[in-house]
Structures are given as structure tokens and as C-alpha cells.
C-alpha positions, 0 to 999 in steps of 0.5 A: 378074929376069934373063932369057936367050934360048934361045940364051944357055942354053949349058951352064947346067942347065935346069929345066923347071917345066911339068906332066907332060902338057906335059913329055910333049909335048916338052922341051929335051934335057938338061932336068930336070923339076920341075913348079912344083906340086912345086917347094917339095918338091923345092927341093934338086934345083934346081941353083944357076945354073939356067935355068928354063923353062916353056911361054912364060916366065910360070911360069918367071918366077914360079919364078925370082922365088921362088928369088931371094927365097930367095937362089938364083941362077936365070935365066928363059928368055924365051919358054919352050919355044915360043921354044926350039922356034921357034928350032930348039933341040934337043928331045925331041918337039915343043911344041904 
């Protein structure tokens, strides 16, 4: 599984796989919200080459592995939104 840092996301599409209450606390600007629990039903909404993010990188890693098994191109954002926020990347809201 490929991983990148928040600084390496650049112009990649971002898919946040956290649940609604987590998303509501704060998320990367421009991210698309597709909760992990809805992923299978919404696979067609995941852009090829997406940077997948969650809170810490664990769930997004599972999602990336799942997508790769299906032949999709995706990359895990190491450290998730916690690292994203700690590095001062642009966000809507904050992460608790």
C-alpha cells in the first residue's frame, strides 16, 4: 500500500472515509466525504488516484487496500486528519 504525507497530497482528489460526526468536527478543504460504512455502495464516487484520509491513517489504509484489490489507484494519507491539522494544512473546522 502506498502512503503519502499531507504535504504530498498536492492536487490529488481527497476522499475522507470517517463517519459523519468526525467529518462534522473538521476536514480537509476540498475533500469529498464517503464514510467507510458507505464505501461499497458509493465506489463509483471514488476518483481514481484519490488520496484516502481518516482520523489517523488506519481506516484509510484498509480502504486503500480494498480499492487496490479491485484494481483502483489510491494512496493512504499517513497520519490522517490528526497529522493534517498538526501540519497546519487547510481545514474546515478543527479535529478533536
